[in-house]
DSSP file (Angstrom, degrees, kcal/mol; ACC not computed):
  #  RESIDUE AA STRUCTURE BP1 BP2  ACC     N-H-->O    O-->H-N    N-H-->O    O-->H-N    TCO  KAPPA ALPHA  PHI   PSI    X-CA   Y-CA   Z-CA
    1    1 A M              0   0    0      0, 0.0     2,-0.4     0, 0.0    81,-0.3   0.000 360.0 360.0 360.0 123.5   20.5   10.7    8.5
    2    2 A S        -     0   0    0     79,-0.1    76,-0.1    77,-0.0    79,-0.1  -0.915 360.0-160.4-111.3 141.4   21.8    8.6   11.4
    3    3 A I        -     0   0    0     -2,-0.4    77,-0.1    74,-0.3     2,-0.1  -0.959  27.4-115.6-116.5 127.3   19.6    6.8   13.8
    4    4 A P        -     0   0    0      0, 0.0    74,-0.0     0, 0.0    73,-0.0  -0.391  34.0-110.0 -64.2 142.6   21.2    5.8   17.1
    5    5 A R        -     0   0    0     70,-0.1     3,-0.1     1,-0.1    72,-0.1  -0.542  31.8-123.1 -69.1 131.5   21.3    2.0   17.6
    6    6 A P        -     0   0    0      0, 0.0     2,-0.1     0, 0.0    -1,-0.1  -0.373  37.0 -89.6 -70.3 156.5   18.9    0.7   20.3
    7    7 A P        -     0   0    0      0, 0.0     3,-0.0     0, 0.0     0, 0.0  -0.412  31.4-138.6 -64.1 143.6   20.3   -1.3   23.2
    8    8 A S  S    S+     0   0    0     -2,-0.1     2,-0.4    -3,-0.1     0, 0.0   0.740  81.5  38.6 -79.2 -23.7   20.4   -5.0   22.4
    9    9 A R  S    S-     0   0    0      0, 0.0     2,-0.2     0, 0.0    -1,-0.1  -0.945  81.6-116.7-129.7 149.5   19.2   -6.2   25.8
   10   10 A R        -     0   0    0     -2,-0.4     2,-0.1     1,-0.1    -2,-0.0  -0.519  36.1-110.6 -76.5 148.5   16.6   -5.0   28.3
   11   11 A S     >  -     0   0    0     -2,-0.2     4,-1.5     1,-0.1     3,-0.2  -0.415  25.4-112.8 -76.3 161.2   17.7   -4.0   31.7
   12   12 A E  H  > S+     0   0    0      1,-0.2     4,-1.7     2,-0.2     5,-0.2   0.849 114.5  58.8 -61.0 -39.3   16.9   -6.0   34.7
   13   13 A A  H  > S+     0   0    0      1,-0.2     4,-1.2     2,-0.2    -1,-0.2   0.891 105.3  48.4 -63.0 -41.3   14.6   -3.3   36.1
   14   14 A S  H  > S+     0   0    0     -3,-0.2     4,-1.5     1,-0.2    -1,-0.2   0.843 107.8  55.0 -67.5 -34.7   12.4   -3.3   33.0
   15   15 A R  H  X S+     0   0    0     -4,-1.5     4,-1.3     1,-0.2    -1,-0.2   0.886 108.1  48.6 -66.2 -36.9   12.0   -7.1   33.0
   16   16 A N  H  X S+     0   0    0     -4,-1.7     4,-1.5     1,-0.2    -1,-0.2   0.803 106.9  56.7 -75.2 -26.8   10.8   -7.1   36.6
   17   17 A L  H  X S+     0   0    0     -4,-1.2     4,-1.3     1,-0.2    -1,-0.2   0.880 103.9  53.5 -70.2 -35.2    8.2   -4.4   35.8
   18   18 A I  H  < S+     0   0    0     -4,-1.5     4,-0.5     1,-0.2     3,-0.2   0.914 109.2  47.7 -67.0 -42.4    6.6   -6.5   33.0
   19   19 A G  H >< S+     0   0    0     -4,-1.3     3,-0.6     1,-0.2    -1,-0.2   0.862 110.9  50.9 -63.9 -37.9    6.1   -9.5   35.2
   20   20 A Q  H 3< S+     0   0    0     -4,-1.5    -1,-0.2     1,-0.2    -2,-0.2   0.765 110.1  47.7 -74.5 -25.9    4.5   -7.5   38.1
   21   21 A S  T 3< S+     0   0    0     -4,-1.3    -1,-0.2    -3,-0.2    -2,-0.2   0.429  82.6 116.5 -98.8   1.9    2.0   -5.7   36.0
   22   22 A S    <   -     0   0    0     -3,-0.6     2,-0.2    -4,-0.5    -3,-0.0  -0.359  57.4-135.6 -73.0 151.2    0.6   -8.6   34.0
   23   23 A I        -     0   0    0      1,-0.1    -1,-0.1    -2,-0.0    -2,-0.1  -0.660  27.3 -94.4-103.7 161.1   -3.1   -9.6   34.5
   24   24 A T     >  -     0   0    0     -2,-0.2     4,-2.0     1,-0.1     5,-0.1  -0.353  29.9-117.1 -72.5 156.2   -4.4  -13.1   34.9
   25   25 A R  H  > S+     0   0    0      1,-0.2     4,-2.6     2,-0.2     5,-0.2   0.863 114.4  56.3 -58.5 -39.1   -5.7  -15.1   31.9
   26   26 A A  H  > S+     0   0    0      1,-0.2     4,-2.1     2,-0.2    -1,-0.2   0.904 107.5  47.5 -61.3 -42.8   -9.2  -15.2   33.4
   27   27 A D  H  > S+     0   0    0      1,-0.2     4,-1.6     2,-0.2    -1,-0.2   0.898 113.0  49.8 -65.5 -39.0   -9.4  -11.4   33.6
   28   28 A S  H  X S+     0   0    0     -4,-2.0     4,-1.6     1,-0.2    -2,-0.2   0.948 111.7  46.4 -64.6 -48.5   -8.1  -11.1   30.1
   29   29 A I  H  X S+     0   0    0     -4,-2.6     4,-2.5     1,-0.2     5,-0.2   0.901 110.7  52.0 -65.2 -41.8  -10.6  -13.5   28.6
   30   30 A S  H  X S+     0   0    0     -4,-2.1     4,-2.0     1,-0.2    -1,-0.2   0.853 107.3  53.0 -69.1 -30.0  -13.6  -12.1   30.4
   31   31 A S  H  X S+     0   0    0     -4,-1.6     4,-1.5    -5,-0.2    -1,-0.2   0.878 109.6  48.8 -72.3 -31.5  -12.8   -8.5   29.2
   32   32 A L  H  X S+     0   0    0     -4,-1.6     4,-2.1     2,-0.2     5,-0.2   0.921 110.6  50.3 -71.3 -40.5  -12.7   -9.8   25.5
   33   33 A E  H  X S+     0   0    0     -4,-2.5     4,-1.6     1,-0.2    -2,-0.2   0.913 108.2  53.8 -63.7 -37.3  -16.0  -11.6   25.9
   34   34 A F  H  X S+     0   0    0     -4,-2.0     4,-0.6     1,-0.2    -1,-0.2   0.911 110.1  47.0 -64.8 -39.3  -17.6   -8.5   27.3
   35   35 A R  H  < S+     0   0    0     -4,-1.5     3,-0.3     1,-0.2    -1,-0.2   0.888 118.3  39.6 -68.0 -39.4  -16.5   -6.4   24.3
   36   36 A T  H >< S+     0   0    0     -4,-2.1     3,-0.9     1,-0.2    -1,-0.2   0.609  97.2  79.1 -88.4 -10.6  -17.6   -8.9   21.7
   37   37 A A  H 3< S+     0   0    0     -4,-1.6    -1,-0.2     1,-0.2    -2,-0.1   0.847  94.7  45.8 -67.6 -33.4  -20.9   -9.9   23.3
   38   38 A C  T 3< S+     0   0    0     -4,-0.6    -1,-0.2    -3,-0.3    -2,-0.1   0.425  95.8  83.6 -91.1   1.4  -22.8   -6.9   22.2
   39   39 A I  S <  S-     0   0    0     -3,-0.9     2,-0.1    -4,-0.1    -1,-0.1  -0.911  75.4-139.1-107.9 111.4  -21.7   -6.9   18.6
   40   40 A P    >   -     0   0    0      0, 0.0     3,-1.0     0, 0.0     2,-0.2  -0.453  24.5-117.9 -68.7 139.1  -23.7   -9.2   16.4
   41   41 A M  T 3  S+     0   0    0      1,-0.2     3,-0.1    -2,-0.1    -5,-0.0  -0.554  90.4  11.9 -80.2 140.9  -21.4  -11.1   13.9
   42   42 A G  T 3  S+     0   0    0      1,-0.2     2,-0.4    -2,-0.2    -1,-0.2   0.584  88.9 137.4  74.2  15.9  -22.0  -10.5   10.2
   43   43 A V    <   -     0   0    0     -3,-1.0     2,-0.4     2,-0.0    -1,-0.2  -0.804  28.1-176.2 -99.8 136.6  -24.3   -7.5   10.6
   44   44 A S        -     0   0    0     -2,-0.4    -3,-0.0    -3,-0.1     0, 0.0  -0.965  28.9-146.8-127.3 143.1  -24.0   -4.5    8.4
   45   45 A R        -     0   0    0     -2,-0.4    -1,-0.1     1,-0.3    -2,-0.0   0.417  50.9-126.7 -87.6   2.1  -25.8   -1.3    8.4
   46   46 A G        -     0   0    0      2,-0.0    -1,-0.3     3,-0.0    48,-0.1  -0.295  53.7 -19.6  85.1-175.0  -25.5   -1.1    4.6
   47   47 A P  S    S-     0   0    0      0, 0.0    -3,-0.0     0, 0.0     0, 0.0  -0.323  81.1 -94.6 -69.1 155.0  -24.1    1.8    2.6
   48   48 A S        -     0   0    0      1,-0.1     2,-0.1     2,-0.0    -2,-0.0  -0.431  28.5-128.0 -71.0 144.8  -24.0    5.2    4.3
   49   49 A P        +     0   0    0      0, 0.0     2,-0.2     0, 0.0    -1,-0.1   0.053  59.6 139.1 -83.1  26.3  -27.0    7.4    3.5
   50   50 A L        -     0   0    0     -2,-0.1     2,-0.3     2,-0.0    -2,-0.0  -0.473  30.4-172.4 -76.4 143.1  -24.9   10.4    2.4
   51   51 A T        -     0   0    0     -2,-0.2     2,-0.4    48,-0.0    45,-0.1  -0.959   7.5-154.8-127.0 151.2  -25.8   12.5   -0.6
   52   52 A I        -     0   0    0     -2,-0.3     2,-0.2     4,-0.1     6,-0.1  -0.957   4.5-148.7-129.8 146.2  -23.7   15.2   -2.1
   53   53 A G    >   -     0   0    0     -2,-0.4     3,-0.9     4,-0.1     0, 0.0  -0.450  41.5 -93.6 -96.3 177.0  -24.4   18.3   -4.1
   54   54 A M  T 3  S+     0   0    0      1,-0.2    -1,-0.0    -2,-0.2    -2,-0.0   0.790 125.1  39.7 -65.4 -28.5  -22.1   19.8   -6.8
   55   55 A A  T 3  S+     0   0    0      2,-0.1    -1,-0.2     0, 0.0     2,-0.1   0.400  92.8 110.4-101.3   0.5  -20.4   22.2   -4.3
   56   56 A D    <   -     0   0    0     -3,-0.9     2,-0.3     1,-0.1    -4,-0.1  -0.409  65.7-125.1 -77.3 152.1  -20.2   19.8   -1.4
   57   57 A T        -     0   0    0     -2,-0.1    -4,-0.1     1,-0.0    -1,-0.1  -0.695  22.9-126.0 -89.1 151.5  -16.9   18.3   -0.2
   58   58 A I        -     0   0    0     -2,-0.3     2,-0.2    -6,-0.1    -6,-0.0  -0.852  20.3-124.1-102.3 126.6  -16.6   14.5    0.1
   59   59 A P        -     0   0    0      0, 0.0     2,-0.3     0, 0.0    37,-0.1  -0.458  32.8-170.9 -68.9 140.1  -15.5   13.0    3.3
   60   60 A L        -     0   0    0     -2,-0.2     2,-0.4    32,-0.1    32,-0.2  -0.916  19.9-148.6-126.5 154.4  -12.4   10.8    3.1
   61   61 A A  E     -A   91   0A   0     30,-2.3    30,-2.6    -2,-0.3     2,-0.5  -0.991  19.4-163.3-117.6 134.3  -10.6    8.5    5.4
   62   62 A V  E     -A   90   0A   0     -2,-0.4     2,-0.4    28,-0.2    28,-0.2  -0.971   5.7-171.0-123.6 131.0   -6.9    8.3    5.0
   63   63 A A  E     -A   89   0A   0     26,-2.6    26,-2.6    -2,-0.5     2,-0.5  -0.965   6.1-157.7-121.9 135.7   -4.6    5.6    6.3
   64   64 A F  E     -A   88   0A   0     -2,-0.4     2,-0.5    24,-0.2    24,-0.2  -0.931   3.8-167.6-113.2 135.1   -0.8    5.6    6.2
   65   65 A H  E     -A   87   0A   0     22,-2.9    22,-2.0    -2,-0.5     2,-0.4  -0.956  13.9-171.2-120.3 111.1    1.3    2.4    6.4
   66   66 A E  E     -A   86   0A   0     -2,-0.5     2,-0.4    20,-0.2    20,-0.3  -0.836   8.6-169.1-108.4 138.8    5.0    3.2    7.1
   67   67 A I  E     -A   85   0A   0     18,-3.9    18,-2.9    -2,-0.4     2,-0.5  -0.993   3.8-164.8-125.3 132.8    7.9    0.7    7.0
   68   68 A V  E     -A   84   0A   0     -2,-0.4     2,-0.5    16,-0.2    16,-0.2  -0.972   2.1-170.1-118.9 121.6   11.4    1.6    8.3
   69   69 A H  E     -A   83   0A   0     14,-3.2    14,-3.2    -2,-0.5     2,-0.4  -0.963   6.4-166.6-110.4 130.7   14.4   -0.5    7.4
   70   70 A S  E     -A   82   0A   0     -2,-0.5     2,-0.5    12,-0.2    12,-0.2  -0.962   4.7-160.2-116.8 133.5   17.6    0.2    9.3
   71   71 A Y  E     -A   81   0A   0     10,-3.2    10,-2.4    -2,-0.4     2,-0.4  -0.958   8.9-164.6-115.5 124.9   21.1   -1.1    8.2
   72   72 A F        -     0   0    0     -2,-0.5     2,-0.5     8,-0.2     8,-0.1  -0.903  10.3-170.4-111.1 135.5   23.8   -1.2   10.8
   73   73 A R    >   -     0   0    0     -2,-0.4     3,-0.6     3,-0.4     6,-0.2  -0.874  62.8 -50.0-122.2  98.5   27.5   -1.6   10.1
   74   74 A G  T 3  S-     0   0    0     -2,-0.5    -1,-0.1     1,-0.2     5,-0.0  -0.289  92.0 -52.0  72.6-161.3   29.4   -2.2   13.3
   75   75 A A  T 3  S+     0   0    0     -3,-0.1     2,-0.6     3,-0.0    -1,-0.2   0.473  99.9 111.6 -93.5  -3.5   29.0    0.1   16.3
   76   76 A D    X   -     0   0    0     -3,-0.6     3,-1.3     1,-0.2    -3,-0.4  -0.638  53.2-160.0 -76.1 114.0   29.6    3.3   14.4
   77   77 A E  G >  S+     0   0    0     -2,-0.6     3,-1.4     1,-0.3   -74,-0.3   0.773  87.0  66.0 -66.8 -28.4   26.3    5.3   14.4
   78   78 A S  G 3  S+     0   0    0      1,-0.3    -1,-0.3   -76,-0.1    -2,-0.1   0.674  96.4  57.4 -68.0 -19.1   27.4    7.4   11.4
   79   79 A R  G <  S+     0   0    0     -3,-1.3     2,-0.3    -6,-0.2    -1,-0.3   0.380  80.6 114.1 -95.2   3.7   27.4    4.3    9.2
   80   80 A C    <   -     0   0    0     -3,-1.4     2,-0.4    -8,-0.1    -8,-0.2  -0.557  49.6-162.3 -72.0 134.0   23.7    3.5    9.9
   81   81 A Q  E     -A   71   0A   0    -10,-2.4   -10,-3.2    -2,-0.3     2,-0.4  -0.957   2.4-163.2-119.8 139.3   21.4    3.8    6.9
   82   82 A A  E     -A   70   0A   0     -2,-0.4     2,-0.5   -81,-0.3   -12,-0.2  -0.978   4.7-169.4-124.5 137.4   17.7    4.1    7.2
   83   83 A K  E     -A   69   0A   0    -14,-3.2   -14,-3.2    -2,-0.4     2,-0.5  -0.988   6.0-167.0-122.8 123.5   15.1    3.5    4.4
   84   84 A M  E     +A   68   0A   0     -2,-0.5     2,-0.3   -16,-0.2   -16,-0.2  -0.928  15.3 159.8-111.5 134.1   11.5    4.5    4.9
   85   85 A S  E     +A   67   0A   0    -18,-2.9   -18,-3.9    -2,-0.5     2,-0.3  -0.922   6.3 142.5-140.8 169.9    8.7    3.4    2.6
   86   86 A G  E     -A   66   0A   0     -2,-0.3     2,-0.3   -20,-0.3   -20,-0.2  -0.988  35.1-104.8 178.5-173.6    5.0    3.1    2.9
   87   87 A E  E     -A   65   0A   0    -22,-2.0   -22,-2.9    -2,-0.3     2,-0.4  -0.968  12.1-149.0-138.6 153.1    1.6    3.5    1.4
   88   88 A M  E     -A   64   0A   0     -2,-0.3     2,-0.4   -24,-0.2   -24,-0.2  -0.997  16.5-166.4-123.8 125.9   -1.2    5.9    1.7
   89   89 A M  E     -A   63   0A   0    -26,-2.6   -26,-2.6    -2,-0.4     2,-0.4  -0.954   5.0-156.8-118.2 131.1   -4.8    4.5    1.2
   90   90 A L  E     -A   62   0A   0     -2,-0.4     2,-0.4   -28,-0.2   -28,-0.2  -0.864  10.3-168.6-102.0 137.8   -7.9    6.7    0.7
   91   91 A S  E     -A   61   0A   0    -30,-2.6   -30,-2.3    -2,-0.4    -2,-0.0  -0.981   3.4-161.9-127.5 141.9  -11.4    5.4    1.6
   92   92 A F        -     0   0    0     -2,-0.4   -32,-0.1   -32,-0.2     2,-0.1  -0.815  34.8 -95.0-111.4 155.1  -14.7    6.9    0.7
   93   93 A P    >>  -     0   0    0      0, 0.0     4,-1.8     0, 0.0     3,-0.9  -0.479  37.4-118.9 -65.5 145.4  -18.1    6.2    2.3
   94   94 A A  H 3> S+     0   0    0      1,-0.3     4,-1.6     2,-0.2     5,-0.2   0.846 112.7  56.5 -58.0 -36.5  -20.0    3.4    0.3
   95   95 A G  H 3> S+     0   0    0      1,-0.2     4,-1.2     2,-0.2    -1,-0.3   0.842 107.4  48.3 -64.1 -34.8  -22.9    5.8   -0.4
   96   96 A I  H <> S+     0   0    0     -3,-0.9     4,-2.8     2,-0.2     5,-0.2   0.859 105.8  58.1 -72.4 -37.6  -20.5    8.3   -2.1
   97   97 A V  H  X S+     0   0    0     -4,-1.8     4,-2.5     1,-0.2    -2,-0.2   0.904 106.5  47.6 -63.2 -40.3  -18.8    5.7   -4.2
   98   98 A T  H  X S+     0   0    0     -4,-1.6     4,-1.7     2,-0.2    -1,-0.2   0.859 111.7  51.2 -69.9 -32.5  -22.1    4.7   -5.8
   99   99 A I  H  X S+     0   0    0     -4,-1.2     4,-0.5     2,-0.2    -2,-0.2   0.930 113.4  44.3 -67.6 -43.2  -22.9    8.3   -6.5
  100  100 A L  H >< S+     0   0    0     -4,-2.8     3,-0.6     1,-0.2    -2,-0.2   0.891 114.5  49.8 -66.5 -38.7  -19.6    8.9   -8.1
  101  101 A A  H 3< S+     0   0    0     -4,-2.5    -1,-0.2    -5,-0.2    -2,-0.2   0.815 113.2  45.4 -69.8 -30.9  -19.8    5.6  -10.1
  102  102 A N  H 3< S+     0   0    0     -4,-1.7    -1,-0.2    -5,-0.2    -2,-0.2   0.424  88.0 102.8 -93.9   0.6  -23.3    6.3  -11.5
  103  103 A N    <<  -     0   0    0     -3,-0.6    -4,-0.0    -4,-0.5    -3,-0.0  -0.725  59.3-155.3 -86.1 127.7  -22.7    9.9  -12.5
  104  104 A P  S    S+     0   0    0      0, 0.0    -1,-0.1     0, 0.0    -4,-0.0   0.807  93.1  32.8 -73.4 -26.5  -22.2   10.3  -16.2
  105  105 A N  S    S-     0   0    0     -3,-0.1     2,-0.1     2,-0.0    -3,-0.0  -0.631  85.2-173.3-125.1  70.2  -20.1   13.5  -15.8
  106  106 A P        -     0   0    0      0, 0.0     2,-0.1     0, 0.0    -6,-0.1  -0.388  27.0-112.9 -72.1 146.0  -18.2   13.1  -12.5
  107  107 A A        -     0   0    0      1,-0.1     2,-0.3    -2,-0.1    -4,-0.0  -0.402  39.7 -97.5 -67.8 151.0  -16.3   16.0  -11.1
  108  108 A K        -     0   0    0     -2,-0.1     2,-0.5     1,-0.1    -1,-0.1  -0.565  34.6-135.6 -73.9 129.8  -12.5   15.6  -11.1
  109  109 A L        +     0   0    0     -2,-0.3     2,-0.4    -3,-0.1    -1,-0.1  -0.758  30.1 175.8 -84.2 124.7  -11.3   14.5   -7.7
  110  110 A A        +     0   0    0     -2,-0.5     2,-0.3     2,-0.0    -2,-0.0  -0.984   6.6 166.8-134.8 144.6   -8.2   16.4   -6.5
  111  111 A F        -     0   0    0     -2,-0.4     2,-0.4     2,-0.0    -2,-0.0  -0.977  21.1-138.4-149.4 159.8   -6.2   16.3   -3.3
  112  112 A R        -     0   0    0     -2,-0.3     2,-0.6     2,-0.0    -2,-0.0  -0.924   3.4-148.9-121.8 147.7   -2.9   17.6   -2.1
  113  113 A V        -     0   0    0     -2,-0.4     3,-0.3     3,-0.0     2,-0.1  -0.977  27.2-152.7-111.0 117.3   -0.3   16.0    0.2
  114  114 A K        +     0   0    0     -2,-0.6    -2,-0.0     1,-0.2     0, 0.0  -0.400  64.0  28.7 -88.2 164.3    1.5   18.7    2.1
  115  115 A N        +     0   0    0      1,-0.1     3,-0.4    -2,-0.1    -1,-0.2   0.878  66.1 144.4  56.4  47.3    5.0   18.8    3.5
  116  116 A T    >   +     0   0    0     -3,-0.3     3,-1.4     1,-0.2    -1,-0.1   0.241  31.3 110.4 -96.2  14.2    6.6   16.5    1.0
  117  117 A Q  T 3  S+     0   0    0      1,-0.3    -1,-0.2     3,-0.0    -2,-0.0   0.799  77.4  48.6 -56.5 -33.7    9.9   18.3    0.9
  118  118 A R  T 3  S+     0   0    0     -3,-0.4     2,-0.3     2,-0.0    -1,-0.3   0.500  87.5 103.1 -91.0  -4.7   11.8   15.5    2.6
  119  119 A L    <   -     0   0    0     -3,-1.4     3,-0.1     1,-0.1    -3,-0.0  -0.602  53.3-162.9 -78.8 136.8   10.5   12.7    0.4
  120  120 A T  S    S+     0   0    0      1,-0.3     2,-0.3    -2,-0.3    -1,-0.1   0.793  72.0   8.5 -91.1 -29.7   12.9   11.5   -2.2
  121  121 A S        -     0   0    0      2,-0.0     2,-0.5     0, 0.0    -1,-0.3  -0.970  55.1-164.4-154.6 138.2   10.4    9.7   -4.5
  122  122 A I        -     0   0    0     -2,-0.3    -3,-0.0    -3,-0.1     0, 0.0  -0.989   8.8-169.3-120.7 122.0    6.7    9.4   -4.7
  123  123 A L        -     0   0    0     -2,-0.5     2,-0.1     2,-0.0    -2,-0.0  -0.875   9.2-161.6-115.8  96.5    5.3    6.5   -6.9
  124  124 A P        -     0   0    0      0, 0.0     2,-0.7     0, 0.0    -2,-0.0  -0.414  33.4 -99.3 -75.1 155.9    1.6    6.8   -7.5
  125  125 A N    >>  -     0   0    0      1,-0.2     4,-2.4    -2,-0.1     3,-1.7  -0.664  31.8-151.6 -72.3 109.8   -0.5    3.9   -8.6
  126  126 A K  T 34 S+     0   0    0     -2,-0.7    -1,-0.2     1,-0.3    -3,-0.0   0.685  92.0  59.4 -63.6 -18.8   -0.7    4.6  -12.4
  127  127 A Q  T 34 S+     0   0    0      1,-0.1    -1,-0.3     3,-0.0     3,-0.1   0.724 118.4  29.4 -77.0 -24.5   -4.1    2.8  -12.6
  128  128 A L  T <4 S+     0   0    0     -3,-1.7     2,-0.4     1,-0.2    -2,-0.2   0.725 116.7  50.7-109.7 -27.5   -5.7    5.2  -10.1
  129  129 A V     <        0   0    0     -4,-2.4    -1,-0.2     1,-0.1     0, 0.0  -0.941 360.0 360.0-123.7 131.6   -3.9    8.5  -10.4
  130  130 A N              0   0    0     -2,-0.4    -1,-0.1    -3,-0.1    -4,-0.1   0.442 360.0 360.0 -92.1 360.0   -3.2   10.6  -13.5
């Protein structure tokens, strides 16, 4: 897989656009103060009030963190190498975690990751996944 090398310098036209569209420091600070003024610090609503039955699905949040390393050897694009790596993190609502942790016979949690044909290696965390 070859990735074209990006230009090493910005064009003069793009440099001029950045300077013209910037906002003043006073405008920037006041917008931040407005956003944070109505959120009390250190306040939590506590665990989510979710309950589940035996046939219910559990809501999940999934986050992907991708890292791309590109290695260039001269100006020849065919000699460029790219390495992608990353992590996938699953999160459960706090109320569900306590239900799963306190259940003497918890159901087996299973999920699938689709479209993995182009991945060369998948290394699951052995402490978490069988």
